[in-house]
PDB file with one MODEL, atoms N, CA, C and O in Angstrom:
MODEL        1
ATOM      1  N   MET A   1      -3.416  11.771   5.622  1.00  0.00           N
ATOM      2  CA  MET A   1      -4.349  11.775   4.045  1.00  0.00           C
ATOM      3  C   MET A   1      -3.649  12.126   3.284  1.00  0.00           C
ATOM      4  O   MET A   1      -3.371  11.379   2.346  1.00  0.00           O
ATOM      5  N   GLU A   2      -3.227  13.088   3.361  1.00  0.00           N
ATOM      6  CA  GLU A   2      -2.227  14.201   2.016  1.00  0.00           C
ATOM      7  C   GLU A   2      -1.728  12.938   0.813  1.00  0.00           C
ATOM      8  O   GLU A   2      -2.091  12.688  -0.337  1.00  0.00           O
ATOM      9  N   GLU A   3      -0.885  12.430   1.601  1.00  0.00           N
ATOM     10  CA  GLU A   3      -0.018  11.327   0.381  1.00  0.00           C
ATOM     11  C   GLU A   3      -0.934  10.226  -0.147  1.00  0.00           C
ATOM     12  O   GLU A   3      -0.876   9.633  -1.224  1.00  0.00           O
ATOM     13  N   LYS A   4      -1.852  10.085   0.935  1.00  0.00           N
ATOM     14  CA  LYS A   4      -2.671   9.043   0.481  1.00  0.00           C
ATOM     15  C   LYS A   4      -3.640   9.550  -0.737  1.00  0.00           C
ATOM     16  O   LYS A   4      -4.188   8.649  -1.373  1.00  0.00           O
ATOM     17  N   ILE A   5      -3.907  10.899  -1.124  1.00  0.00           N
ATOM     18  CA  ILE A   5      -4.981  11.088  -1.850  1.00  0.00           C
ATOM     19  C   ILE A   5      -3.937  11.964  -3.255  1.00  0.00           C
ATOM     20  O   ILE A   5      -4.415  12.295  -4.340  1.00  0.00           O
ATOM     21  N   LYS A   6      -2.760  12.135  -2.913  1.00  0.00           N
ATOM     22  CA  LYS A   6      -1.997  12.266  -4.221  1.00  0.00           C
ATOM     23  C   LYS A   6      -1.557  11.403  -4.773  1.00  0.00           C
ATOM     24  O   LYS A   6      -1.048  11.674  -5.860  1.00  0.00           O
ATOM     25  N   GLU A   7      -1.533   9.915  -4.295  1.00  0.00           N
ATOM     26  CA  GLU A   7      -1.640   8.336  -4.713  1.00  0.00           C
ATOM     27  C   GLU A   7      -2.463   8.388  -5.833  1.00  0.00           C
ATOM     28  O   GLU A   7      -2.205   8.553  -7.025  1.00  0.00           O
ATOM     29  N   VAL A   8      -3.388   8.236  -5.294  1.00  0.00           N
ATOM     30  CA  VAL A   8      -4.758   8.161  -5.606  1.00  0.00           C
ATOM     31  C   VAL A   8      -4.941   8.980  -7.095  1.00  0.00           C
ATOM     32  O   VAL A   8      -5.281   8.480  -8.167  1.00  0.00           O
ATOM     33  N   LEU A   9      -4.632  10.281  -6.828  1.00  0.00           N
ATOM     34  CA  LEU A   9      -4.274  11.099  -8.216  1.00  0.00           C
ATOM     35  C   LEU A   9      -3.394  11.347  -9.444  1.00  0.00           C
ATOM     36  O   LEU A   9      -3.560  12.077 -10.421  1.00  0.00           O
ATOM     37  N   ASN A  10      -2.313  10.435  -9.060  1.00  0.00           N
ATOM     38  CA  ASN A  10      -1.932  10.105  -9.950  1.00  0.00           C
ATOM     39  C   ASN A  10      -2.116   8.690 -10.652  1.00  0.00           C
ATOM     40  O   ASN A  10      -1.343   8.314 -11.532  1.00  0.00           O
ATOM     41  N   GLU A  11      -3.123   7.980 -10.233  1.00  0.00           N
ATOM     42  CA  GLU A  11      -3.433   6.648 -11.066  1.00  0.00           C
ATOM     43  C   GLU A  11      -4.507   7.285 -11.648  1.00  0.00           C
ATOM     44  O   GLU A  11      -5.245   6.721 -12.456  1.00  0.00           O
ATOM     45  N   ILE A  12      -4.634   8.377 -11.305  1.00  0.00           N
ATOM     46  CA  ILE A  12      -5.897   8.986 -12.410  1.00  0.00           C
ATOM     47  C   ILE A  12      -5.399   9.497 -13.854  1.00  0.00           C
ATOM     48  O   ILE A  12      -5.807   9.387 -15.010  1.00  0.00           O
ATOM     49  N   ARG A  13      -4.271  10.135 -13.182  1.00  0.00           N
ATOM     50  CA  ARG A  13      -3.618  11.005 -14.229  1.00  0.00           C
ATOM     51  C   ARG A  13      -3.452  10.858 -15.645  1.00  0.00           C
ATOM     52  O   ARG A  13      -3.421  11.751 -16.492  1.00  0.00           O
ATOM     53  N   PRO A  14      -3.292   8.924 -15.879  1.00  0.00           N
ATOM     54  CA  PRO A  14      -3.069   8.953 -17.110  1.00  0.00           C
ATOM     55  C   PRO A  14      -4.017   8.738 -17.860  1.00  0.00           C
ATOM     56  O   PRO A  14      -3.810   8.599 -19.066  1.00  0.00           O
ATOM     57  N   SER A  15      -5.099   8.672 -17.407  1.00  0.00           N
ATOM     58  CA  SER A  15      -6.477   8.540 -17.969  1.00  0.00           C
ATOM     59  C   SER A  15      -7.165  10.121 -18.780  1.00  0.00           C
ATOM     60  O   SER A  15      -7.691  10.247 -19.886  1.00  0.00           O
ATOM     61  N   LEU A  16      -6.916  11.047 -17.815  1.00  0.00           N
ATOM     62  CA  LEU A  16      -7.286  12.572 -18.102  1.00  0.00           C
ATOM     63  C   LEU A  16      -6.074  12.926 -19.218  1.00  0.00           C
ATOM     64  O   LEU A  16      -6.387  13.597 -20.201  1.00  0.00           O
ATOM     65  N   GLN A  17      -4.622  12.445 -19.044  1.00  0.00           N
ATOM     66  CA  GLN A  17      -3.451  12.968 -20.336  1.00  0.00           C
ATOM     67  C   GLN A  17      -4.076  11.947 -21.100  1.00  0.00           C
ATOM     68  O   GLN A  17      -3.425  12.281 -22.090  1.00  0.00           O
ATOM     69  N   ARG A  18      -4.748  11.014 -21.518  1.00  0.00           N
ATOM     70  CA  ARG A  18      -5.245  10.201 -22.877  1.00  0.00           C
ATOM     71  C   ARG A  18      -5.922  11.076 -23.517  1.00  0.00           C
ATOM     72  O   ARG A  18      -5.802  11.039 -24.742  1.00  0.00           O
ATOM     73  N   ASP A  19      -6.636  11.897 -23.051  1.00  0.00           N
ATOM     74  CA  ASP A  19      -8.058  12.810 -23.589  1.00  0.00           C
ATOM     75  C   ASP A  19      -7.071  14.133 -23.682  1.00  0.00           C
ATOM     76  O   ASP A  19      -7.571  15.041 -24.346  1.00  0.00           O
ATOM     77  N   GLY A  20      -5.726  14.417 -23.123  1.00  0.00           N
ATOM     78  CA  GLY A  20      -5.185  15.467 -23.280  1.00  0.00           C
ATOM     79  C   GLY A  20      -5.561  16.956 -22.420  1.00  0.00           C
ATOM     80  O   GLY A  20      -5.506  18.143 -22.743  1.00  0.00           O
ATOM     81  N   GLY A  21      -5.988  16.184 -21.096  1.00  0.00           N
ATOM     82  CA  GLY A  21      -6.135  16.793 -19.599  1.00  0.00           C
ATOM     83  C   GLY A  21      -5.189  16.903 -18.666  1.00  0.00           C
ATOM     84  O   GLY A  21      -4.060  16.625 -19.069  1.00  0.00           O
ATOM     85  N   ASP A  22      -5.243  17.079 -18.046  1.00  0.00           N
ATOM     86  CA  ASP A  22      -4.752  16.849 -16.506  1.00  0.00           C
ATOM     87  C   ASP A  22      -5.161  17.600 -15.262  1.00  0.00           C
ATOM     88  O   ASP A  22      -5.857  18.607 -15.390  1.00  0.00           O
ATOM     89  N   LEU A  23      -4.700  17.096 -13.807  1.00  0.00           N
ATOM     90  CA  LEU A  23      -4.956  17.576 -12.647  1.00  0.00           C
ATOM     91  C   LEU A  23      -3.376  18.237 -11.989  1.00  0.00           C
ATOM     92  O   LEU A  23      -2.184  18.018 -12.206  1.00  0.00           O
ATOM     93  N   GLU A  24      -4.174  19.149 -11.083  1.00  0.00           N
ATOM     94  CA  GLU A  24      -3.074  19.643 -10.442  1.00  0.00           C
ATOM     95  C   GLU A  24      -4.008  19.006  -8.931  1.00  0.00           C
ATOM     96  O   GLU A  24      -5.209  18.797  -8.753  1.00  0.00           O
ATOM     97  N   PHE A  25      -2.795  18.844  -8.036  1.00  0.00           N
ATOM     98  CA  PHE A  25      -3.715  19.007  -6.716  1.00  0.00           C
ATOM     99  C   PHE A  25      -2.991  19.785  -5.844  1.00  0.00           C
ATOM    100  O   PHE A  25      -1.811  19.735  -5.499  1.00  0.00           O
ATOM    101  N   ILE A  26      -4.197  20.750  -5.451  1.00  0.00           N
ATOM    102  CA  ILE A  26      -4.109  22.183  -4.617  1.00  0.00           C
ATOM    103  C   ILE A  26      -3.892  21.826  -2.969  1.00  0.00           C
ATOM    104  O   ILE A  26      -2.932  22.223  -2.309  1.00  0.00           O
ATOM    105  N   GLY A  27      -4.647  21.256  -2.621  1.00  0.00           N
ATOM    106  CA  GLY A  27      -5.070  21.224  -1.099  1.00  0.00           C
ATOM    107  C   GLY A  27      -6.109  19.989  -0.597  1.00  0.00           C
ATOM    108  O   GLY A  27      -6.780  19.261  -1.329  1.00  0.00           O
ATOM    109  N   VAL A  28      -6.034  19.976   0.866  1.00  0.00           N
ATOM    110  CA  VAL A  28      -7.158  19.126   1.257  1.00  0.00           C
ATOM    111  C   VAL A  28      -7.290  19.906   2.617  1.00  0.00           C
ATOM    112  O   VAL A  28      -6.227  20.351   3.049  1.00  0.00           O
ATOM    113  N   ASP A  29      -8.493  20.160   3.408  1.00  0.00           N
ATOM    114  CA  ASP A  29      -8.335  21.178   4.877  1.00  0.00           C
ATOM    115  C   ASP A  29      -8.637  20.117   5.682  1.00  0.00           C
ATOM    116  O   ASP A  29      -8.634  19.029   5.105  1.00  0.00           O
ATOM    117  N   GLN A  30      -8.850  20.116   6.639  1.00  0.00           N
ATOM    118  CA  GLN A  30      -9.146  19.564   7.759  1.00  0.00           C
ATOM    119  C   GLN A  30     -10.580  18.734   7.938  1.00  0.00           C
ATOM    120  O   GLN A  30     -10.905  17.913   8.796  1.00  0.00           O
ATOM    121  N   LYS A  31     -11.207  19.190   6.961  1.00  0.00           N
ATOM    122  CA  LYS A  31     -12.786  18.219   6.980  1.00  0.00           C
ATOM    123  C   LYS A  31     -12.405  17.433   6.190  1.00  0.00           C
ATOM    124  O   LYS A  31     -12.976  16.346   6.278  1.00  0.00           O
ATOM    125  N   GLY A  32     -11.451  17.538   5.216  1.00  0.00           N
ATOM    126  CA  GLY A  32     -11.909  17.113   4.179  1.00  0.00           C
ATOM    127  C   GLY A  32     -12.161  16.767   2.813  1.00  0.00           C
ATOM    128  O   GLY A  32     -12.401  15.777   2.121  1.00  0.00           O
ATOM    129  N   ASN A  33     -12.018  17.893   2.726  1.00  0.00           N
ATOM    130  CA  ASN A  33     -12.547  18.872   1.252  1.00  0.00           C
ATOM    131  C   ASN A  33     -11.184  18.735   0.526  1.00  0.00           C
ATOM    132  O   ASN A  33     -10.079  19.174   0.844  1.00  0.00           O
ATOM    133  N   VAL A  34     -11.599  17.962  -0.594  1.00  0.00           N
ATOM    134  CA  VAL A  34      -9.684  18.146  -1.767  1.00  0.00           C
ATOM    135  C   VAL A  34     -10.284  18.641  -2.542  1.00  0.00           C
ATOM    136  O   VAL A  34     -11.303  18.249  -3.110  1.00  0.00           O
ATOM    137  N   LYS A  35      -9.401  20.067  -2.711  1.00  0.00           N
ATOM    138  CA  LYS A  35      -9.287  21.036  -4.144  1.00  0.00           C
ATOM    139  C   LYS A  35      -7.988  20.532  -5.262  1.00  0.00           C
ATOM    140  O   LYS A  35      -6.773  20.340  -5.217  1.00  0.00           O
ATOM    141  N   ILE A  36      -8.834  20.481  -6.011  1.00  0.00           N
ATOM    142  CA  ILE A  36      -7.962  19.531  -7.586  1.00  0.00           C
ATOM    143  C   ILE A  36      -8.037  21.793  -8.570  1.00  0.00           C
ATOM    144  O   ILE A  36      -8.843  22.700  -8.364  1.00  0.00           O
ATOM    145  N   LYS A  37      -7.162  21.750  -9.228  1.00  0.00           N
ATOM    146  CA  LYS A  37      -7.413  22.050 -10.676  1.00  0.00           C
ATOM    147  C   LYS A  37      -7.261  20.987 -11.759  1.00  0.00           C
ATOM    148  O   LYS A  37      -6.528  19.998 -11.750  1.00  0.00           O
ATOM    149  N   LEU A  38      -8.199  21.450 -12.790  1.00  0.00           N
ATOM    150  CA  LEU A  38      -8.197  20.942 -13.728  1.00  0.00           C
ATOM    151  C   LEU A  38      -7.299  21.084 -15.300  1.00  0.00           C
ATOM    152  O   LEU A  38      -8.228  21.628 -15.898  1.00  0.00           O
ATOM    153  N   LEU A  39      -6.611  21.024 -15.960  1.00  0.00           N
ATOM    154  CA  LEU A  39      -5.724  21.386 -17.066  1.00  0.00           C
ATOM    155  C   LEU A  39      -6.100  20.803 -18.459  1.00  0.00           C
ATOM    156  O   LEU A  39      -6.416  19.667 -18.811  1.00  0.00           O
ATOM    157  N   GLY A  40      -5.951  22.025 -19.154  1.00  0.00           N
ATOM    158  CA  GLY A  40      -5.574  21.298 -20.215  1.00  0.00           C
ATOM    159  C   GLY A  40      -6.848  21.402 -20.657  1.00  0.00           C
ATOM    160  O   GLY A  40      -7.612  22.356 -20.509  1.00  0.00           O
ATOM    161  N   ALA A  41      -7.188  19.561 -21.642  1.00  0.00           N
ATOM    162  CA  ALA A  41      -8.353  19.492 -22.278  1.00  0.00           C
ATOM    163  C   ALA A  41      -9.860  19.642 -21.117  1.00  0.00           C
ATOM    164  O   ALA A  41     -11.022  19.986 -21.333  1.00  0.00           O
ATOM    165  N   CYS A  42      -9.286  19.292 -20.133  1.00  0.00           N
ATOM    166  CA  CYS A  42     -10.050  18.851 -18.657  1.00  0.00           C
ATOM    167  C   CYS A  42     -10.586  20.403 -18.252  1.00  0.00           C
ATOM    168  O   CYS A  42     -11.635  20.494 -17.613  1.00  0.00           O
ATOM    169  N   HIS A  43      -9.763  21.755 -18.681  1.00  0.00           N
ATOM    170  CA  HIS A  43     -10.287  22.590 -17.947  1.00  0.00           C
ATOM    171  C   HIS A  43     -11.214  23.448 -18.726  1.00  0.00           C
ATOM    172  O   HIS A  43     -10.685  24.273 -19.470  1.00  0.00           O
ATOM    173  N   GLY A  44     -12.881  23.375 -18.666  1.00  0.00           N
ATOM    174  CA  GLY A  44     -13.446  23.928 -18.906  1.00  0.00           C
ATOM    175  C   GLY A  44     -14.595  23.222 -19.877  1.00  0.00           C
ATOM    176  O   GLY A  44     -15.582  23.671 -20.460  1.00  0.00           O
ATOM    177  N   CYS A  45     -13.983  21.873 -19.770  1.00  0.00           N
ATOM    178  CA  CYS A  45     -13.917  20.905 -20.584  1.00  0.00           C
ATOM    179  C   CYS A  45     -16.013  20.747 -19.775  1.00  0.00           C
ATOM    180  O   CYS A  45     -16.248  20.727 -18.567  1.00  0.00           O
ATOM    181  N   PRO A  46     -17.173  20.661 -20.953  1.00  0.00           N
ATOM    182  CA  PRO A  46     -18.847  20.436 -20.436  1.00  0.00           C
ATOM    183  C   PRO A  46     -18.910  19.258 -19.513  1.00  0.00           C
ATOM    184  O   PRO A  46     -19.783  19.260 -18.645  1.00  0.00           O
ATOM    185  N   PHE A  47     -17.913  18.055 -19.626  1.00  0.00           N
ATOM    186  CA  PHE A  47     -17.956  17.311 -18.646  1.00  0.00           C
ATOM    187  C   PHE A  47     -17.120  17.469 -17.513  1.00  0.00           C
ATOM    188  O   PHE A  47     -16.681  16.431 -17.018  1.00  0.00           O
ATOM    189  N   SER A  48     -16.848  18.418 -17.064  1.00  0.00           N
ATOM    190  CA  SER A  48     -15.886  18.337 -16.141  1.00  0.00           C
ATOM    191  C   SER A  48     -16.441  18.142 -14.877  1.00  0.00           C
ATOM    192  O   SER A  48     -15.789  17.523 -14.036  1.00  0.00           O
ATOM    193  N   THR A  49     -17.726  18.648 -14.578  1.00  0.00           N
ATOM    194  CA  THR A  49     -18.085  18.710 -13.257  1.00  0.00           C
ATOM    195  C   THR A  49     -18.494  16.619 -13.145  1.00  0.00           C
ATOM    196  O   THR A  49     -18.658  15.939 -12.131  1.00  0.00           O
ATOM    197  N   MET A  50     -18.522  16.281 -14.315  1.00  0.00           N
ATOM    198  CA  MET A  50     -18.961  14.700 -14.237  1.00  0.00           C
ATOM    199  C   MET A  50     -17.584  13.887 -13.422  1.00  0.00           C
ATOM    200  O   MET A  50     -17.410  13.116 -12.478  1.00  0.00           O
ATOM    201  N   THR A  51     -16.863  14.531 -14.342  1.00  0.00           N
ATOM    202  CA  THR A  51     -15.454  14.351 -14.169  1.00  0.00           C
ATOM    203  C   THR A  51     -15.069  13.854 -12.327  1.00  0.00           C
ATOM    204  O   THR A  51     -15.028  12.766 -11.754  1.00  0.00           O
ATOM    205  N   THR A  52     -14.829  15.368 -11.855  1.00  0.00           N
ATOM    206  CA  THR A  52     -14.642  15.359 -10.682  1.00  0.00           C
ATOM    207  C   THR A  52     -15.407  14.934  -9.805  1.00  0.00           C
ATOM    208  O   THR A  52     -15.019  14.817  -8.643  1.00  0.00           O
ATOM    209  N   LYS A  53     -16.800  14.580 -10.237  1.00  0.00           N
ATOM    210  CA  LYS A  53     -17.807  14.194  -9.590  1.00  0.00           C
ATOM    211  C   LYS A  53     -18.221  13.120  -9.084  1.00  0.00           C
ATOM    212  O   LYS A  53     -18.427  12.796  -7.915  1.00  0.00           O
ATOM    213  N   ASN A  54     -18.369  12.391 -10.395  1.00  0.00           N
ATOM    214  CA  ASN A  54     -18.599  10.881 -10.575  1.00  0.00           C
ATOM    215  C   ASN A  54     -17.151   9.925 -10.902  1.00  0.00           C
ATOM    216  O   ASN A  54     -17.080   8.697 -10.942  1.00  0.00           O
ATOM    217  N   GLY A  55     -16.145  10.843 -11.098  1.00  0.00           N
ATOM    218  CA  GLY A  55     -14.666   9.973 -11.418  1.00  0.00           C
ATOM    219  C   GLY A  55     -13.696  10.355 -10.359  1.00  0.00           C
ATOM    220  O   GLY A  55     -13.375   9.306  -9.799  1.00  0.00           O
ATOM    221  N   ILE A  56     -13.172  11.210  -9.901  1.00  0.00           N
ATOM    222  CA  ILE A  56     -12.535  11.649  -8.849  1.00  0.00           C
ATOM    223  C   ILE A  56     -13.083  11.471  -7.687  1.00  0.00           C
ATOM    224  O   ILE A  56     -12.981  10.447  -7.011  1.00  0.00           O
ATOM    225  N   GLU A  57     -13.931  12.851  -7.288  1.00  0.00           N
ATOM    226  CA  GLU A  57     -14.471  12.268  -5.847  1.00  0.00           C
ATOM    227  C   GLU A  57     -15.305  10.640  -5.631  1.00  0.00           C
ATOM    228  O   GLU A  57     -15.329  10.422  -4.420  1.00  0.00           O
ATOM    229  N   ARG A  58     -15.614  10.101  -5.991  1.00  0.00           N
ATOM    230  CA  ARG A  58     -16.405   9.065  -6.381  1.00  0.00           C
ATOM    231  C   ARG A  58     -14.959   7.920  -5.694  1.00  0.00           C
ATOM    232  O   ARG A  58     -15.105   7.089  -4.798  1.00  0.00           O
ATOM    233  N   LEU A  59     -13.691   8.217  -6.418  1.00  0.00           N
ATOM    234  CA  LEU A  59     -12.367   7.170  -6.363  1.00  0.00           C
ATOM    235  C   LEU A  59     -11.940   7.322  -5.070  1.00  0.00           C
ATOM    236  O   LEU A  59     -11.668   6.422  -4.274  1.00  0.00           O
ATOM    237  N   LEU A  60     -11.879   8.909  -4.845  1.00  0.00           N
ATOM    238  CA  LEU A  60     -11.019   9.366  -3.222  1.00  0.00           C
ATOM    239  C   LEU A  60     -11.753   8.891  -2.096  1.00  0.00           C
ATOM    240  O   LEU A  60     -11.271   8.460  -1.048  1.00  0.00           O
ATOM    241  N   LYS A  61     -12.901   8.997  -2.380  1.00  0.00           N
ATOM    242  CA  LYS A  61     -14.029   8.485  -1.179  1.00  0.00           C
ATOM    243  C   LYS A  61     -13.728   7.254  -1.079  1.00  0.00           C
ATOM    244  O   LYS A  61     -13.301   6.922   0.027  1.00  0.00           O
ATOM    245  N   GLU A  62     -13.819   6.315  -2.003  1.00  0.00           N
ATOM    246  CA  GLU A  62     -13.586   4.820  -1.723  1.00  0.00           C
ATOM    247  C   GLU A  62     -12.141   4.503  -1.201  1.00  0.00           C
ATOM    248  O   GLU A  62     -11.812   3.740  -0.293  1.00  0.00           O
ATOM    249  N   ARG A  63     -11.418   5.237  -1.958  1.00  0.00           N
ATOM    250  CA  ARG A  63      -9.876   5.287  -1.182  1.00  0.00           C
ATOM    251  C   ARG A  63      -8.983   5.758  -0.423  1.00  0.00           C
ATOM    252  O   ARG A  63      -7.764   5.597  -0.357  1.00  0.00           O
ATOM    253  N   VAL A  64     -10.167   6.721   0.489  1.00  0.00           N
ATOM    254  CA  VAL A  64      -9.057   7.746   1.069  1.00  0.00           C
ATOM    255  C   VAL A  64     -10.549   7.880   1.911  1.00  0.00           C
ATOM    256  O   VAL A  64     -11.113   8.891   1.493  1.00  0.00           O
ATOM    257  N   PRO A  65     -11.367   7.192   2.957  1.00  0.00           N
ATOM    258  CA  PRO A  65     -12.320   7.392   3.436  1.00  0.00           C
ATOM    259  C   PRO A  65     -12.745   9.192   4.146  1.00  0.00           C
ATOM    260  O   PRO A  65     -13.846   9.635   4.473  1.00  0.00           O
ATOM    261  N   GLU A  66     -11.530   9.787   4.175  1.00  0.00           N
ATOM    262  CA  GLU A  66     -11.424  10.768   5.376  1.00  0.00           C
ATOM    263  C   GLU A  66     -11.802  11.642   4.353  1.00  0.00           C
ATOM    264  O   GLU A  66     -12.360  12.631   4.829  1.00  0.00           O
ATOM    265  N   VAL A  67     -11.707  11.670   2.979  1.00  0.00           N
ATOM    266  CA  VAL A  67     -12.362  12.654   2.179  1.00  0.00           C
ATOM    267  C   VAL A  67     -13.741  12.937   1.771  1.00  0.00           C
ATOM    268  O   VAL A  67     -14.279  11.992   1.194  1.00  0.00           O
ATOM    269  N   THR A  68     -14.230  13.662   1.873  1.00  0.00           N
ATOM    270  CA  THR A  68     -15.663  14.634   2.204  1.00  0.00           C
ATOM    271  C   THR A  68     -16.637  14.738   0.667  1.00  0.00           C
ATOM    272  O   THR A  68     -17.741  14.429   0.217  1.00  0.00           O
ATOM    273  N   ASN A  69     -15.218  15.468   0.236  1.00  0.00           N
ATOM    274  CA  ASN A  69     -16.024  16.534  -1.429  1.00  0.00           C
ATOM    275  C   ASN A  69     -14.220  16.744  -2.034  1.00  0.00           C
ATOM    276  O   ASN A  69     -13.174  17.187  -1.560  1.00  0.00           O
ATOM    277  N   VAL A  70     -14.655  16.152  -3.276  1.00  0.00           N
ATOM    278  CA  VAL A  70     -13.865  17.364  -4.043  1.00  0.00           C
ATOM    279  C   VAL A  70     -13.977  18.531  -5.089  1.00  0.00           C
ATOM    280  O   VAL A  70     -14.855  18.312  -5.923  1.00  0.00           O
ATOM    281  N   GLU A  71     -13.389  19.567  -5.230  1.00  0.00           N
ATOM    282  CA  GLU A  71     -13.922  20.557  -5.646  1.00  0.00           C
ATOM    283  C   GLU A  71     -13.082  20.666  -6.553  1.00  0.00           C
ATOM    284  O   GLU A  71     -12.040  20.096  -6.232  1.00  0.00           O
ATOM    285  N   ALA A  72     -13.025  21.292  -7.880  1.00  0.00           N
ATOM    286  CA  ALA A  72     -12.231  21.554  -9.038  1.00  0.00           C
ATOM    287  C   ALA A  72     -12.598  23.695  -8.955  1.00  0.00           C
ATOM    288  O   ALA A  72     -13.610  24.396  -8.982  1.00  0.00           O
ATOM    289  N   VAL A  73     -10.912  23.978  -8.837  1.00  0.00           N
ATOM    290  CA  VAL A  73     -10.970  25.194  -8.438  1.00  0.00           C
ATOM    291  C   VAL A  73     -10.151  25.921  -9.934  1.00  0.00           C
ATOM    292  O   VAL A  73      -9.433  25.360 -10.761  1.00  0.00           O
ATOM    293  N   ASP A  74     -10.509  27.062  -9.870  1.00  0.00           N
ATOM    294  CA  ASP A  74      -9.757  27.798 -11.124  1.00  0.00           C
ATOM    295  C   ASP A  74      -8.386  28.828 -10.675  1.00  0.00           C
ATOM    296  O   ASP A  74      -7.753  29.427 -11.545  1.00  0.00           O
TER     297      ASP A  74
ENDMDL
END
């Protein structure tokens, strides 16, 4: 599951990088909770929650059914 998650995140990264941001994969637990770290312009951005939930989480759940949640951590 971890490799699939990393593949999807690597597809997302260029769009974040175009806006001066990025993300780092921290890990995933057995329940499918994914932890990421938002970097650059994404860290602290007012839209970061929307990016995490409506963008990253939605796409991961579509492509990796085992994913149940995505959380951005510091």
